[in-house]
N, C-alpha and C positions, 0 to 999 in steps of 0.2 A: 505310175497309176495306182495308187497304198493305197489311198487313206480312210477314206470311210469306209462300208460301217463295222464291220462284222472282222470278231476278233478270236482267233482259236492255235488251242499251247500258249498261252501266256499270262505267266500268274504272277507277272509285279515287278516290281524295279529293282536295284541292285547299283550299291555304291562304287561309282567306278573307279578305273585303276587310275586313268587321267583325264577328270578331272575338266583340264584344258584343251580338250579335243569335242567335247560338248556344244552343243554353245547352246543360247539362254532359251531353262526353256525347255530346256529334251532332260533324259532321264536314259541309264547304258540299259535295255533290254539283253548281255548279257550275249549268249549264243543262244536266244530265242529271235527265233525273225516273224514275223502277226504276220493271219492275213488279213486285210484288209484291201476289199474292194466294188464300187460301185456298183457291182453284175456278174452276173452269176458266172463261172469261169469255165469259157471255149475253152473246148481238145482239140486243137491243130495239129492236124499229124504232116508231118518235114515231110512229105512227097509233093503237100502240097500248100509247103508256106511258099512266102516271096516276099521280099523287101522290094518297092521303086523310090527313087528318087526323084520325084517331077518338082514343075515349077517355072520357075525364075531360071534355068539351069540353058544347056550347049545344048547337052545330050541327055533325057530322060533314059534311063537306066535301074535294071532289077533282075535282082540278082535271085535264082534259087534257092535253096538250100546247097548245096555242093558245091554252089559256086559263093557264097559266103563264106564258106568253111576255108575256099584257098583262096581268100585274099589276107595278105597278111593279118596274122595277130597277134594278141600279146594274154602275156597272164597281170592280171594285177589285184590292190591291197585297197580298198574305200573303208569311208563308212560313211555307214545309210544315216539321212535321218528326216524322219516322217515328220506332217504335221500335226498326228497328233500326241507329239511328243517322246514317242520312245526314235531312239537312237543303238544302229550297230553300229560298233567298233570291227575293223579290221577281216571285213568281208572280203575274200575273193572272188573272181570272177577270169572267164575268157571269152574274149571278142574281137567286136574291130575298130577302129578309130573313126567318130561316125564325120572325125575332118577328113580324113584319107578316099569316105562313101562319096562323100561330096565333087573332092575333085575329080572323081574322074566321070564326074555330070558333068565341071565346069558352071558353077555360083556367078548367073546374070548381074554385073556388078550394082544396078536396084535390086538386088532384094536382098533385104534386111532383117526379117524375120522366118522362120519353121512352124509349118504347125507340127505337129508328129500323131500319126492315124495308130488305132490302134484297129484290128481286124473285126472287133468286137463295133465300132461305131465312136468308138473313143479319143481322143481330141488333147491334146495339151501346147498350146502357145509358149515357142523360145524364139528371145531372139539368135539371131543370125550366129550373135557373137559367142552368147551362151555354154555355143556345140565345139564353134573354130578355136574364141582364143581362150580357153576348158579345157582339161580333160574331157568327154563323152565318148559312150561306146555301145553298141549292138551287142550285146553277149547274148551268151549261151551256157555259161555254163556259170554255177556258183560254185563254191569250194570242193568244184574238184570232178565235179557230175553235176550232167544233164539239170539244165534247170527247171524247172517242175514246173506244171498249165497254174497250177494254181500260185505263183511267183513270177508270171509270165511267156511261162517254155510256150513253141520253142526258143523263143529269143524274144528278148526283153531291148530297152532304149533304155541307158546309163546316162544322168547323167549325175553323178553324185554332191556337187557342189552346190545342188538344189531343193527345196523339199524333194519327195522321192512321188509323188504329187504325177511328178515334171517325165520321171520315167518309161514311159509310156508302156505296158505287159502287151504280149502282144504284137508289136508294132510291125507293120504293113506298110507301112506310105511312109515319108519325107518329103514334106508340101514344102519351097520354096516360094517364098508370097515376097510382095513388097514393102504389105501394111502388120501391122498385129492385129490379128484375129484370136478373139479369147476361145480356149477350150472350156475341156466341161464344165471343170470345177472355176475358171472363173468367172464362166458365165453365173457361177453360182454362187459369185461372194469371196473368190478364196479370191490371194492378192498376183496379178498381173503375173509377176517374177517368181517369187517366191524362195528369195534366199534365210538359210537360216541364221545365217550368226549376225543377220536383221532384225530378226525373227517376223519376220514377209507373211503372213496365216493368208490376213485377214486382208481386201479391199478398206483402202485407207489406212493402214500400216506403213511408215515410215521407207 
């Protein structure tokens, strides 16, 4: 959930060291990480934070802050691609794979999609395959430090192979469904899937 309309601390473009890693229409933002959001930044205390996996699952599961961090987790380095055209390469995170969290809940055979919910009410829709067949995480650290509120802290969804609006900030719920339910930006005309390598920015893009 990092797409329109406010950007702070962003000073322009730079020549990429690895242009082959930039999808069409993107430019390398270097070490900058622009802050863009559709709503005010909430301050979610870790002692009040939780993540629920529910919907079409065998067992609804909820993790509190300590429970999530006790799950097997990993450090990862990924490239981020925003639909507003900037990319940030080699960004480090720490988190738990979404596939592992869903496995604990047990997706039912008719589950085909995930609707990711933020504590603010923001949502983004994802085919279930985009969090099972591709790496996706719930992360709480970025570049070795706690994830800041403006970037989705204390924890956010991270689906790096799609545009960043799919990586819901302040994630609080993953709802498994048997149909596609457009999220906040999808209802406003953004592409249903959002693959940056295919430039799937808006409805009607291939």
